[in-house]
C-alpha positions as CSV (number, residue, x, y, z in Angstrom):
1,M,-16.1,25.1,21.8
2,T,-12.9,25.1,19.7
3,V,-13.3,23.8,16.4
4,R,-10.9,20.8,15.8
5,V,-9.2,20.3,12.4
6,A,-7.5,17.1,11.1
7,V,-4.9,17.3,8.5
8,L,-4.4,13.9,7.1
9,D,-1.7,12.0,5.4
10,D,1.2,14.5,5.8
11,Y,3.6,11.9,4.8
12,Q,6.7,14.0,4.6
13,D,5.9,16.2,7.7
14,V,5.6,19.4,5.6
15,A,2.0,20.7,6.0
16,R,3.0,23.3,8.8
17,D,5.9,24.4,6.5
18,Y,3.7,25.3,3.6
19,A,0.7,27.0,5.5
20,D,0.1,29.2,8.5
21,W,-2.4,26.7,10.3
22,D,-1.8,28.7,13.6
23,A,-3.6,31.5,12.1
24,L,-6.9,29.5,12.2
25,P,-9.2,30.0,15.2
26,A,-9.1,26.2,15.5
27,Q,-7.2,23.2,17.1
28,V,-5.2,21.7,14.4
29,E,-3.8,18.1,14.6
30,V,-1.6,16.7,11.7
31,F,-1.6,13.0,10.9
32,H,1.7,11.8,9.3
33,E,0.8,8.1,9.4
34,H,-1.8,6.7,6.9
35,L,-4.8,5.2,8.7
36,T,-5.7,2.1,6.6
37,D,-8.3,0.4,8.8
38,P,-11.7,2.2,8.3
39,A,-12.8,1.4,12.0
40,E,-9.5,3.0,13.3
41,L,-9.9,5.9,11.0
42,V,-13.3,6.6,12.2
43,R,-12.3,6.3,15.8
44,R,-9.4,8.8,15.3
45,L,-11.4,11.2,13.3
46,E,-14.7,11.2,15.2
47,P,-14.0,14.4,17.3
48,F,-13.2,16.5,14.3
49,E,-15.5,18.9,12.7
50,V,-13.1,19.8,9.8
51,I,-10.9,17.3,7.9
52,A,-8.2,18.3,5.4
53,A,-7.5,15.4,2.9
54,M,-4.6,15.3,0.6
55,R,-5.7,14.1,-2.9
56,E,-7.1,10.5,-2.8
57,R,-4.7,9.2,0.0
58,T,-7.6,8.5,2.4
59,P,-11.0,7.4,0.9
60,F,-14.3,8.7,2.3
61,P,-17.0,6.3,1.2
62,R,-20.6,6.6,2.4
63,Q,-20.0,4.2,5.5
64,V,-17.1,6.4,6.8
65,L,-18.9,9.7,6.3
66,Q,-21.9,8.2,8.1
67,A,-19.8,7.3,11.1
68,L,-18.5,10.9,11.5
69,P,-21.4,12.7,13.0
70,N,-19.3,15.8,14.0
71,L,-17.7,16.3,10.5
72,K,-19.0,19.5,8.8
73,L,-16.2,20.4,6.3
74,L,-14.2,18.1,4.3
75,V,-11.5,20.0,2.3
76,T,-9.7,18.1,-0.4
77,T,-6.8,19.4,-2.5
78,G,-7.7,19.9,-5.9
79,M,-11.3,20.3,-7.4
80,R,-11.9,16.6,-8.1
81,N,-11.5,13.6,-5.7
82,A,-13.0,10.3,-6.7
83,S,-12.4,8.7,-3.4
84,I,-15.1,11.0,-1.6
85,D,-18.7,10.0,-2.0
86,L,-20.1,13.5,-2.8
87,A,-23.6,12.4,-2.9
88,A,-23.4,10.9,0.5
89,A,-21.7,13.9,1.8
90,R,-24.4,16.2,0.4
91,E,-27.3,14.1,2.0
92,L,-25.4,14.2,5.3
93,G,-25.0,17.9,5.3
94,I,-21.2,17.8,4.9
95,V,-19.7,20.5,3.0
96,V,-16.8,19.2,0.6
97,S,-14.5,22.0,-0.8
98,G,-11.4,22.0,-2.9
99,T,-8.4,24.0,-3.9
100,G,-6.4,25.0,-6.9
101,H,-3.9,22.8,-8.6
102,G,-0.6,24.5,-8.0
103,S,1.7,27.2,-9.5
104,G,1.6,25.6,-13.0
105,P,-0.9,23.6,-15.0
106,S,-2.5,20.8,-13.2
107,W,-0.8,18.2,-15.5
108,A,2.7,19.7,-15.8
109,A,4.3,17.9,-12.7
110,T,2.9,14.4,-13.7
111,A,4.1,14.8,-17.2
112,E,7.6,15.7,-16.1
113,L,7.6,12.7,-13.7
114,T,6.5,10.6,-16.6
115,W,9.5,11.4,-18.6
116,G,11.7,11.0,-15.6
117,L,10.5,7.4,-15.4
118,I,10.8,6.7,-19.1
119,L,14.4,8.0,-19.0
120,A,15.3,6.1,-15.7
121,L,14.2,2.9,-17.3
122,L,15.7,3.1,-20.7
123,R,19.1,4.4,-19.6
124,H,19.0,2.3,-16.4
125,I,19.8,5.2,-14.2
126,P,18.7,3.8,-10.8
127,Q,21.1,0.7,-11.4
128,E,24.0,2.7,-12.6
129,D,23.7,5.2,-9.7
130,R,24.0,2.1,-7.4
131,T,26.8,0.6,-9.3
132,V,28.8,3.8,-8.9
133,R,28.1,4.1,-5.1
134,E,29.1,0.4,-4.7
135,G,32.4,1.0,-6.5
136,G,31.7,-0.3,-9.9
137,W,31.4,1.3,-13.4
138,Q,29.2,0.8,-16.4
139,R,27.3,-2.3,-16.0
140,T,24.2,-1.6,-18.4
141,V,23.7,-0.7,-22.0
142,G,21.0,1.8,-22.5
143,H,18.5,2.6,-25.1
144,E,17.9,5.9,-26.8
145,V,14.2,7.0,-27.2
146,A,14.9,8.8,-30.6
147,G,13.4,6.9,-33.5
148,R,11.3,4.7,-31.2
149,T,7.5,4.6,-30.9
150,L,5.6,6.2,-28.1
151,G,2.1,5.0,-27.5
152,V,0.0,7.3,-25.5
153,L,-3.2,5.8,-23.8
154,G,-5.4,9.0,-23.2
155,L,-4.7,12.1,-25.1
156,G,-6.0,14.7,-22.8
157,R,-4.0,17.7,-21.6
158,L,-1.5,15.5,-19.8
159,G,-1.1,12.9,-22.5
160,T,-0.7,15.7,-25.0
161,Q,2.1,17.3,-23.1
162,V,3.9,13.8,-22.7
163,A,3.4,13.5,-26.5
164,K,5.0,16.9,-27.3
165,V,8.1,15.9,-25.4
166,G,8.2,12.6,-27.2
167,Q,8.1,14.5,-30.5
168,A,10.9,16.7,-29.1
169,F,12.9,13.6,-28.7
170,S,12.3,12.7,-32.3
171,M,9.9,9.8,-31.5
172,D,7.0,8.6,-33.6
173,V,3.9,9.2,-31.4
174,I,0.7,7.3,-31.5
175,A,-2.4,7.3,-29.4
176,W,-5.6,5.6,-28.5
177,S,-8.5,6.1,-26.1
178,Q,-12.0,5.3,-26.1
179,N,-13.2,8.7,-27.3
180,L,-10.3,9.9,-29.3
181,T,-10.9,11.0,-32.9
182,D,-8.6,11.4,-35.9
183,E,-9.2,15.1,-35.8
184,A,-8.2,15.5,-32.0
185,A,-5.2,13.3,-32.6
186,A,-4.1,15.3,-35.5
187,A,-4.4,18.5,-33.7
188,A,-1.8,17.3,-31.2
189,G,0.4,16.2,-34.0
190,V,0.0,12.5,-33.3
191,R,-1.5,9.5,-35.2
192,R,-4.5,7.8,-33.9
193,V,-4.5,4.0,-34.0
194,D,-6.8,1.3,-32.6
195,K,-6.2,-0.2,-29.2
196,D,-4.6,-3.4,-30.4
197,E,-2.1,-1.5,-32.6
198,L,-1.2,0.9,-29.8
199,F,0.0,-2.0,-27.6
200,R,1.5,-4.0,-30.6
201,A,3.5,-0.9,-32.0
202,A,4.5,1.0,-28.8
203,D,8.1,0.7,-27.6
204,V,7.1,2.9,-24.7
205,L,3.5,2.9,-23.5
206,T,2.3,5.5,-21.1
207,I,-1.1,5.8,-19.5
208,H,-2.9,9.2,-19.1
209,T,-6.6,8.4,-18.7
210,V,-8.8,9.1,-15.8
211,L,-9.9,6.0,-13.7
212,S,-13.5,5.2,-14.2
213,E,-15.6,2.0,-14.5
214,R,-14.9,2.1,-18.3
215,T,-11.0,2.3,-17.7
216,R,-10.7,0.1,-14.8
217,G,-8.5,-2.7,-16.0
218,V,-8.4,-1.5,-19.6
219,V,-4.8,-2.7,-19.5
220,G,-5.1,-6.4,-18.8
221,A,-3.4,-9.6,-19.7
222,A,-4.7,-9.6,-23.3
223,E,-3.4,-6.2,-23.8
224,L,0.0,-6.9,-22.2
225,A,0.4,-9.9,-24.3
226,L,0.3,-7.9,-27.3
227,M,3.4,-5.8,-26.3
228,R,6.8,-6.5,-27.5
229,P,9.3,-8.1,-25.1
230,T,11.5,-5.1,-25.8
231,A,8.6,-2.6,-24.7
232,Y,8.2,-0.5,-21.6
233,L,5.1,0.5,-19.7
234,I,4.6,3.7,-17.7
235,N,1.7,4.4,-15.2
236,T,1.5,7.8,-13.7
237,S,-2.3,7.7,-13.8
238,R,-4.1,5.2,-11.4
239,G,-3.1,1.8,-10.4
240,P,-6.4,0.0,-11.2
241,I,-6.4,1.0,-14.8
242,V,-3.8,-1.8,-15.1
243,D,-4.2,-5.5,-14.1
244,E,-1.2,-5.3,-11.7
245,A,-1.0,-9.2,-11.2
246,A,-0.8,-9.6,-14.9
247,L,1.9,-6.9,-15.3
248,Q,3.9,-8.3,-12.4
249,E,3.8,-11.7,-14.1
250,A,4.9,-10.3,-17.5
251,L,7.7,-8.5,-15.9
252,R,8.8,-11.6,-13.8
253,E,8.7,-13.8,-17.0
254,G,10.7,-11.3,-19.0
255,R,7.7,-10.7,-21.5
256,L,8.2,-7.0,-20.9
257,A,11.6,-5.0,-20.8
258,G,10.4,-2.9,-17.9
259,A,7.8,-0.7,-16.2
260,G,7.7,2.6,-14.5
261,I,5.0,2.8,-11.9
262,D,4.0,5.8,-9.7
263,V,0.5,4.6,-8.8
264,F,-0.8,1.4,-7.2
265,G,-4.1,-0.2,-6.4
266,R,-3.1,0.0,-2.7
267,E,-1.5,3.0,-1.3
268,P,0.9,3.3,0.5
269,L,2.2,-0.1,-0.6
270,P,2.1,-2.7,2.2
271,V,5.8,-3.8,3.3
272,D,5.3,-7.3,1.8
273,D,3.5,-6.1,-1.5
274,P,4.7,-8.0,-4.5
275,W,5.5,-4.8,-6.3
276,R,8.5,-4.3,-4.0
277,T,10.2,-7.4,-5.3
278,T,9.0,-7.2,-8.9
279,P,12.0,-7.0,-11.3
280,R,12.5,-4.6,-14.3
281,T,10.8,-1.7,-12.6
282,V,11.3,1.8,-11.4
283,L,8.9,2.5,-8.7
284,T,8.0,5.9,-7.1
285,P,5.5,6.5,-4.3
286,H,2.8,8.4,-6.2
287,L,4.9,11.5,-6.7
288,G,3.3,12.8,-9.9
289,Y,1.6,15.8,-8.2
290,V,4.2,16.0,-5.2
291,T,6.2,19.1,-5.9
292,D,6.9,22.3,-4.1
293,G,4.8,24.5,-6.5
294,T,1.8,22.3,-5.9
295,Y,2.1,22.1,-2.2
296,R,2.4,25.9,-2.1
297,S,-1.1,26.0,-3.6
298,F,-2.7,23.0,-1.9
299,Y,-2.0,23.8,1.8
300,P,-2.4,27.5,1.8
301,E,-5.7,27.2,0.0
302,T,-6.8,24.5,2.3
303,V,-6.4,27.1,5.1
304,E,-8.3,29.6,3.2
305,D,-11.1,27.2,2.6
306,I,-11.2,26.4,6.4
307,R,-11.1,30.1,7.2
308,A,-14.0,31.0,4.8
309,Y,-16.1,28.2,6.5
310,L,-15.4,29.5,9.9
311,D,-16.1,33.0,8.9
312,G,-19.3,31.9,7.0
313,S,-17.8,33.4,3.7
314,P,-18.3,31.8,0.2
315,I,-16.3,28.7,-0.3
316,R,-15.2,26.5,-3.2
317,V,-17.7,23.6,-3.2
318,L,-17.3,20.2,-5.1
319,N,-20.6,19.1,-6.8
320,A,-22.0,15.6,-6.3
321,E,-23.0,15.5,-10.0
């Protein structure tokens, strides 16, 4: 029987442009729409032996994996995917494999988007673009970043890269995370502060920590209340790190100057989601990793993994530990 392959969440209809799926000895079906209902997801995917997932767009918890008896290989882009229950997959005999991260460092594209959001907010770029197109001219007064304080929550590789750009813009850069030491901060050329000071002192606070039980909701109403009404918050990490309702309330009440948000608790955003009408925001649809260079790695390496599986060759396997 012909092996059936499902390629999920090809929002932009580009999967076939980035890889030669026809070279696989398999029947490939590409899904452009996102399947939000678990029952419908199972119904649509039940016939497939191989599923190719794009990052964490579609979750695969235990109950979904158990309902897919034909599934033998689940390929995710990247070598980490918190939305797949790896322990359940192993118990069910489902191989979970991954790909590389793209043409550059895995954090580079997201760091670049972070700065796009910062500059868009402080210089009111979306508003002024709209003004020009509508026949107007110069409606806002922007803010320079030079001389301001950049607060970095999470000083890993991505946070360090964002901090370097802040330093290049002559910003004072401070940082905090639960495991950050003075020595690690100094090595990155920034000053470690405690959590409360991070929120009190930052003119721009940007989040670069991994979502875990420890970091879920780490930016809540209490932390937002510490921030200045002239401050901006940027989240290109994961939506649930921030209490979204508390942030929306702060923005609506003018207790924050603005927020640049690339990630959300529910993705794609429902049409009636409150984020779509929240003021003082620049919103992007989880674009941090979505670049030509990344896709030129993700999609061809997904095909390589599937080919290796079909040929019985060694394959990059994600561990459940």
